[in-house]
C-alpha positions in Angstrom: -82.9 -137.1 1.9 -80.3 -139.1 3.8 -76.6 -138.3 3.2 -73.9 -140.6 4.6 -71.3 -139.1 6.8 -67.9 -140.4 6.0 -66.1 -142.4 8.7 -63.6 -140.2 10.4 -65.8 -137.1 10.2 -68.6 -135.6 12.3 -71.8 -134.0 11.2 -73.9 -131.5 13.1 -76.9 -129.3 12.5 -76.0 -125.7 13.3 -78.8 -123.4 14.3 -78.2 -119.6 14.2 -80.4 -117.5 16.5 -80.8 -113.8 16.8 -82.3 -111.1 19.0 -83.2 -107.8 17.4 -84.9 -106.1 20.3 -83.0 -105.3 23.5 -84.7 -107.0 26.5 -86.0 -105.0 29.3 -83.3 -104.3 31.9 -83.3 -106.5 34.9 -81.0 -106.7 37.9 -78.1 -109.0 37.4 -78.6 -112.2 39.4 -76.2 -112.8 42.2 -74.1 -115.9 42.5 -70.7 -117.4 43.6 -69.0 -116.6 40.3 -67.5 -113.4 38.8 -67.0 -112.3 35.3 -63.6 -110.7 34.5 -62.6 -109.0 31.2 -59.6 -110.9 29.8 -57.9 -108.4 27.4 -55.6 -110.1 24.8 -55.2 -113.4 26.8 -52.1 -115.5 26.1 -52.8 -118.2 23.6 -51.9 -121.1 25.9 -54.1 -119.9 28.7 -57.0 -119.1 26.3 -56.8 -122.5 24.6 -56.6 -124.3 28.0 -59.9 -122.6 29.1 -61.4 -123.2 25.6 -60.6 -126.9 25.9 -61.8 -127.2 29.5 -65.2 -125.6 28.6 -65.6 -127.1 25.1 -64.1 -130.5 25.1 -67.3 -132.3 26.0 -69.0 -130.7 23.0 -66.1 -131.1 20.5 -65.1 -127.5 20.4 -61.9 -127.5 18.5 -61.8 -124.5 16.1 -59.5 -122.4 18.3 -57.3 -125.4 19.0 -56.4 -125.9 15.3 -56.3 -122.2 14.3 -52.8 -121.0 13.5 -51.3 -119.0 16.4 -51.0 -115.7 14.4 -54.7 -115.9 13.3 -55.9 -116.6 16.9 -53.7 -113.9 18.4 -55.0 -111.4 15.9 -58.6 -112.2 16.8 -58.0 -112.0 20.5 -56.1 -108.7 20.2 -58.7 -107.1 18.0 -60.5 -104.2 19.8 -63.8 -105.5 18.4 -63.5 -108.8 20.3 -64.0 -109.1 24.0 -63.0 -112.2 26.0 -64.4 -112.5 29.5 -63.4 -115.3 31.9 -65.8 -116.7 34.5 -63.9 -116.9 37.8 -64.9 -119.0 40.8 -64.2 -118.1 44.5 -60.8 -119.7 44.3 -59.8 -117.4 41.4 -59.9 -120.3 38.8 -61.2 -119.7 35.3 -64.3 -121.9 35.0 -66.1 -120.5 32.0 -65.9 -118.1 29.1 -67.8 -115.5 27.2 -66.5 -114.1 24.0 -68.3 -111.2 22.3 -67.5 -110.2 18.7 -68.4 -106.6 17.8 -66.5 -106.5 14.5 -69.6 -106.2 12.3 -71.2 -102.8 12.5 -74.4 -102.7 14.8 -74.0 -106.4 15.7 -72.7 -108.4 18.6 -72.1 -112.1 18.1 -71.9 -114.3 21.2 -69.0 -116.2 19.7 -68.4 -118.5 22.7 -70.4 -119.0 25.8 -69.9 -121.8 28.2 -68.9 -123.2 31.6 -66.8 -126.2 32.6 -68.9 -129.4 32.8 -68.9 -129.4 36.6 -71.0 -126.2 36.7 -73.7 -127.1 34.2 -77.2 -127.7 35.4 -76.8 -125.4 38.5 -78.3 -122.2 37.1 -75.0 -120.6 36.4 -75.8 -120.5 32.7 -78.7 -118.0 33.4 -76.2 -115.9 35.4 -73.8 -115.9 32.5 -76.5 -115.1 29.9 -77.6 -112.1 32.0 -74.1 -110.8 31.8 -73.9 -111.6 28.1 -77.1 -109.6 27.4 -76.0 -106.7 29.5 -72.5 -106.5 27.8 -73.7 -107.3 24.3 -76.6 -104.8 24.1 -74.5 -101.6 24.2 -75.0 -98.4 22.4 -75.2 -98.8 18.6 -76.0 -102.6 18.7 -79.1 -103.5 16.8 -78.7 -107.3 16.7 -77.3 -109.9 19.1 -76.8 -113.3 17.6 -75.2 -116.7 18.2 -75.2 -120.2 16.9 -75.7 -123.6 18.6 -75.4 -127.1 17.2 -76.6 -130.6 17.9 -73.2 -131.4 19.5 -73.9 -128.8 22.2 -75.6 -129.6 25.6 -79.0 -131.0 24.8 -80.7 -128.1 26.6 -78.7 -125.4 24.7 -81.1 -124.6 22.0 -84.1 -124.4 24.4 -82.0 -122.3 26.8 -81.2 -119.7 24.1 -84.8 -119.6 22.9 -86.0 -119.1 26.5 -83.8 -116.1 26.7 -85.4 -114.5 23.7 -83.2 -115.6 20.8 -85.2 -116.6 17.6 -83.8 -119.2 15.1 -83.2 -117.8 11.6 -81.0 -120.3 9.8 -80.1 -124.0 10.0 -77.1 -125.6 8.3 -75.3 -128.9 8.3 -71.6 -128.8 9.1 -69.2 -131.7 8.7 -65.6 -131.8 9.8 -62.7 -134.2 10.5 -63.3 -135.7 14.0 -60.9 -133.8 16.3 -60.5 -136.9 18.4 -59.0 -138.7 15.4 -56.7 -135.8 14.4 -55.3 -135.6 17.9 -56.7 -132.2 18.8 -59.0 -133.7 21.5 -58.6 -137.0 23.4 -60.5 -140.1 22.2 -62.8 -140.1 25.2 -64.0 -136.5 24.6 -67.7 -136.1 23.9 -68.6 -139.8 24.6 -72.2 -139.0 23.5 -70.9 -138.7 19.9 -69.9 -142.0 18.4 -66.3 -142.2 17.3 -66.2 -143.8 13.8 -62.7 -144.1 12.5 -62.0 -144.2 8.8 -61.0 -147.6 7.5 -57.3 -148.3 7.5 
């Protein structure tokens, strides 16, 4: 079945993946980056990093979320935000873990700024995500990826032991047309404006 996607909207296939067995412990890989816990980050700083990491992939959910709702999530003790820091002390990536469901950890956000992709830093960040996510009481680690993400994302997650368990189609108003992201964001996704 083919379903038309209305002009002004974007469609993506979302794949949810899970890991139900903790991987064998391994030493954390070394690298030039550091991971720092970012407890209850300020909304402006959080959104700035979220945009820097996610703009190429049309991440927009936290940009349009009402301030009070986002502040409540970031301040929730069941949510951990970690910033990836380079040698100059600049935030260049993020890892957000959500422990609000009993016995589960969702890797809610995982990414690096575009300049760092393809250099092996993703493996470094995933090693930290697995170490931090698989804590006492956690029986399931899961995440989702979509066809707007980096082309290697799904294979990357599967290579780290995540198994797909659900696929859905999601549509949403194109954030480049709503003004939440610039028109040149995610040039690999055609921008189809609604007719005037």
